[in-house]
C-alpha positions in Angstrom: 89.4 124.4 94.6 89.1 125.9 98.0 85.8 127.5 99.2 87.2 130.8 99.7 90.6 132.7 98.9 92.3 135.4 100.8 94.9 137.6 98.8 96.2 140.8 99.6 96.4 143.2 96.4 99.5 144.8 97.7 101.2 141.2 97.7 100.4 141.1 93.6 103.5 142.4 91.6 102.4 145.4 89.5 101.9 144.7 85.8 102.8 148.5 84.8 106.2 149.5 83.6 105.2 153.2 83.6 106.5 154.6 87.3 103.6 156.9 87.5 101.1 153.7 87.7 100.5 150.8 89.7 98.3 147.8 88.2 97.5 144.9 89.9 95.2 142.1 88.6 93.7 139.8 91.1 91.8 137.5 88.8 94.5 134.7 88.4 95.3 134.7 92.2 92.1 134.1 93.6 90.8 131.2 91.7 87.7 132.5 90.9 85.6 131.2 88.4 83.4 134.1 87.7 84.8 137.2 89.2 87.8 139.5 88.4 89.1 142.2 91.0 92.1 144.7 90.1 93.9 147.7 92.0 95.0 150.5 89.9 97.1 153.8 91.5 97.9 156.6 89.5 100.0 159.4 90.3 99.0 162.7 90.3 98.1 164.1 86.9 98.5 161.0 85.1 96.1 160.2 81.9 95.5 157.2 80.3 96.2 157.6 76.7 94.8 154.3 75.7 91.3 153.2 76.6 89.6 150.0 76.3 86.5 148.0 76.2 85.2 144.6 76.0 82.9 142.1 74.1 81.1 140.6 76.8 82.3 141.8 80.4 80.9 144.5 82.1 83.1 146.3 84.7 82.6 148.4 87.7 85.1 151.1 89.4 85.2 152.2 92.8 87.3 155.4 93.4 89.0 154.4 96.8 91.1 157.9 97.3 91.8 161.0 95.2 90.0 162.0 92.5 90.1 162.8 88.7 88.0 162.3 85.3 86.7 159.1 83.6 86.1 159.3 79.7 83.2 157.1 78.7 83.0 157.1 75.0 83.0 160.6 74.3 81.9 161.8 77.6 84.1 163.3 80.4 83.1 163.0 83.9 84.6 164.1 87.0 85.1 161.0 89.7 85.7 161.4 93.4 86.4 159.1 96.5 84.0 156.4 96.8 82.3 157.3 93.6 81.1 154.2 91.7 81.5 153.9 87.7 79.3 150.8 85.8 80.6 150.6 82.7 78.7 148.5 79.9 81.1 145.9 77.9 81.0 148.1 74.4 81.8 151.6 76.1 85.2 152.6 76.1 86.8 153.6 79.0 90.0 155.5 80.5 91.2 157.5 83.6 93.0 160.6 84.2 93.9 161.1 87.8 93.5 164.4 89.4 96.4 166.7 91.6 96.2 164.1 94.4 96.5 160.9 92.0 93.7 158.5 91.4 93.2 155.2 93.3 90.8 152.4 91.8 89.5 149.2 92.6 87.7 147.4 89.5 85.5 144.4 89.4 84.5 142.3 86.3 82.0 139.4 85.6 82.7 136.4 83.6 84.8 136.7 80.6 85.5 134.5 77.5 89.0 132.4 78.1 91.9 134.4 77.7 90.1 137.9 77.8 87.9 140.0 75.7 89.5 143.3 76.1 90.0 145.6 73.2 92.7 148.2 73.4 91.5 151.9 71.4 94.7 153.8 71.3 94.9 157.5 71.6 91.4 157.6 73.2 91.9 160.8 74.8 93.0 162.6 71.8 89.7 161.7 70.0 
């Protein structure tokens, strides 16, 4: 393994089939043993109905453009450009874009082989 990796997130194909969402997951592209980095771009007004949590992995999200809201368990908070949101593994989280959309960078730490994420369906409805 090389001592460094340079990869442009825009060169990674979006994993989303939704035309209002771009989701690029860089973990497998940077050859890191301990870090993951992802890029999300939500169209104006998009709300992720599904939330997720982890067994072990802590995450941090950085709002790089736009604004919106984040739901953390039962609390809904406004977020704006350059806000940093740290989320403990067991906290369920999901985002909603404001009128100009929402662009995020997410970073995570070590995780078990194959991941440790758990989906929570209909999260905003709860």
